[in-house]
C-alpha positions as CSV (number, residue, x, y, z in Angstrom):
1,M,51.2,155.2,211.2
2,S,53.3,152.5,209.6
3,Y,51.5,149.7,211.4
4,L,48.1,150.8,209.8
5,R,49.8,150.8,206.5
6,V,51.3,147.4,206.8
7,F,48.2,145.9,208.2
8,S,46.1,147.3,205.3
9,L,48.6,145.9,202.7
10,V,48.4,142.5,204.5
11,R,44.5,142.8,204.5
12,A,44.5,143.8,200.9
13,V,46.8,140.7,199.9
14,V,44.9,138.4,201.9
15,V,41.7,139.5,200.3
16,G,43.1,139.5,196.8
17,C,44.2,135.7,197.4
18,A,41.0,134.9,198.5
19,L,39.3,136.3,195.3
20,Y,41.9,134.6,193.3
21,I,41.2,131.2,194.9
22,I,37.3,131.7,194.7
23,V,37.4,132.8,190.9
24,S,40.2,130.7,189.5
25,P,38.1,127.2,189.5
26,A,35.1,128.8,188.2
27,H,37.1,130.6,185.5
28,A,38.6,127.4,184.6
29,E,35.5,125.6,184.2
30,E,34.0,128.4,182.1
31,K,34.0,127.9,178.3
32,S,35.4,130.4,175.9
33,M,33.5,132.7,173.9
34,W,34.1,130.8,170.8
35,N,33.3,127.5,172.1
36,K,29.6,129.0,173.6
37,F,29.3,130.2,170.0
38,V,29.9,126.9,168.3
39,E,27.5,125.3,170.6
40,F,24.8,127.6,170.4
41,F,24.6,126.8,166.9
42,S,25.4,123.1,166.5
43,P,22.7,120.6,166.8
44,T,21.7,119.4,170.4
45,S,22.0,115.9,169.9
46,E,24.6,113.8,168.4
47,V,23.7,110.4,167.1
48,K,26.3,107.9,167.9
49,G,26.3,104.6,166.1
50,E,27.1,103.4,162.6
51,G,25.0,102.0,159.8
52,P,22.2,102.9,157.4
53,L,19.6,103.3,160.1
54,Y,21.8,105.9,161.9
55,D,22.6,107.6,158.6
56,Q,18.8,108.1,158.3
57,L,18.6,109.4,161.8
58,R,21.3,111.9,161.1
59,E,19.8,113.0,158.1
60,L,16.3,113.3,159.7
61,D,18.0,115.6,162.5
62,L,19.5,117.7,159.8
63,K,16.3,118.1,158.1
64,I,14.5,118.9,161.4
65,N,17.1,121.6,162.1
66,R,16.8,123.2,158.8
67,V,12.9,123.3,159.2
68,E,13.3,124.5,162.5
69,G,15.3,127.5,161.3
70,K,12.8,128.2,158.4
71,Y,9.9,128.1,161.0
72,A,11.7,130.4,163.2
73,R,12.4,133.1,160.6
74,E,9.0,132.8,158.8
75,R,6.7,135.7,159.3
76,R,3.6,134.5,157.0
77,P,1.0,132.4,158.8
78,M,0.3,130.0,156.2
79,N,3.8,129.2,155.6
80,K,4.4,129.1,159.3
81,D,1.5,126.4,159.7
82,R,3.1,124.4,156.4
83,Y,6.5,124.2,158.5
84,K,4.7,123.4,161.7
85,K,3.1,120.4,159.8
86,E,6.3,119.4,158.2
87,L,8.0,119.6,161.6
88,A,5.5,117.3,163.3
89,Q,5.9,114.7,160.5
90,L,9.6,115.0,160.6
91,K,9.4,114.4,164.5
92,A,7.0,111.3,164.2
93,D,9.3,109.8,161.4
94,R,12.2,110.3,163.8
95,E,10.4,108.7,166.6
96,E,9.7,105.6,164.6
97,L,13.1,105.4,163.2
98,V,14.6,105.7,167.0
99,K,12.2,102.9,168.0
100,K,13.3,100.8,164.9
101,I,17.0,101.4,165.9
102,E,16.2,100.4,169.4
103,A,14.3,97.2,168.1
104,E,17.4,96.2,166.0
105,E,19.8,96.9,169.0
106,K,17.8,94.6,171.3
107,K,17.7,92.2,168.7
108,A,21.2,92.2,168.0
109,S,22.1,92.1,171.6
110,V,19.8,89.1,172.1
111,S,21.3,87.5,169.1
112,S,24.9,88.4,170.3
113,S,24.0,86.7,173.6
114,A,22.7,83.6,172.0
115,E,25.8,83.4,169.8
116,A,28.2,83.7,172.7
117,K,26.4,80.8,174.3
118,K,26.5,78.8,170.9
119,S,30.2,79.9,170.6
120,S,31.2,78.3,174.1
121,A,29.2,75.1,173.1
122,A,30.6,74.8,169.8
123,V,33.4,76.1,167.3
124,K,31.9,78.0,164.2
125,S,33.1,77.1,160.9
126,S,35.2,80.0,159.1
127,S,32.6,79.9,156.1
128,S,29.9,81.3,158.3
129,V,31.9,83.9,159.7
130,A,32.9,85.1,156.2
131,K,29.4,85.4,155.2
132,V,28.6,87.4,158.3
133,V,31.4,89.8,157.7
134,S,30.7,90.1,153.8
135,S,27.0,91.0,154.6
136,S,27.7,93.7,157.1
137,S,30.2,95.5,154.9
138,M,27.8,96.4,152.0
139,P,27.3,99.9,151.2
140,A,24.2,101.7,152.5
141,C,23.8,104.0,149.6
142,R,25.2,105.5,146.4
143,P,25.9,109.2,145.8
144,D,23.7,110.5,142.9
145,T,25.0,112.4,140.1
146,V,23.4,115.9,139.1
147,F,24.0,117.0,135.6
148,V,24.0,120.6,135.3
149,R,23.1,122.3,132.1
150,D,23.6,125.9,132.9
151,T,24.0,128.4,135.8
152,V,22.7,132.0,136.1
153,V,23.3,134.6,139.1
154,V,20.5,136.9,139.7
155,H,21.5,139.6,142.5
156,D,22.6,137.2,145.1
157,T,20.8,134.1,144.2
158,L,22.3,131.1,142.0
159,Y,20.0,129.6,139.8
160,V,21.0,125.9,138.3
161,M,19.4,124.6,135.3
162,L,19.5,120.7,135.3
163,A,20.4,118.7,132.4
164,P,18.7,115.5,131.7
165,K,20.5,112.3,132.4
166,P,22.6,111.2,129.6
167,Q,21.6,107.7,128.1
168,P,24.2,105.1,129.0
169,V,26.4,104.3,126.0
170,E,26.0,100.8,124.8
171,A,29.1,98.6,124.5
172,S,29.9,98.2,120.9
173,S,32.0,95.7,119.3
174,S,34.9,98.2,119.2
175,S,35.5,100.8,121.7
176,A,37.4,102.8,119.3
177,E,34.4,104.2,117.8
178,V,33.5,106.1,120.8
179,P,35.5,109.5,121.3
180,A,37.4,109.7,124.7
181,D,35.2,113.0,125.7
182,T,31.8,111.3,125.2
183,A,32.7,108.3,127.4
184,V,30.5,107.9,130.6
185,K,32.7,107.8,133.7
186,Q,31.3,105.3,136.2
């Protein structure tokens, strides 16, 4: 009788260890529920690269994601058609931009290989290097400023009334004439 109890206990331990060995690698690779949730709602493709073209591509991807969300929620056929056309246009624009980026990268790689051949043959002057560095560090875009005149909240919607852009203050002979609260900050 005790022999059967020991045998069944050993068998249970062996089966338990086998299950643990089988399950533990699969459990270690499985993502947490939060990571699955974040991954589901995040954009599928991340654009890697720097520069104005890549910024435009990220912006297009963001617009495409927003319009896809609107398209998925829309019930009215006319609005759905409008979103579908807008999606097609945005995707076409994205493809054109991707081709443009690929062409720029190809051109840059060809020029960099030519530069490498030239640099091995002759030494570059420091002024030409300074010109290249200064042209690549130019800002891609400037943020716009919006002037708000008033805001109104109706139920759960915030309405913003925009004010016209103020005229720039002309520089007069004395800056003391312009009060500090009306000076435009740039």
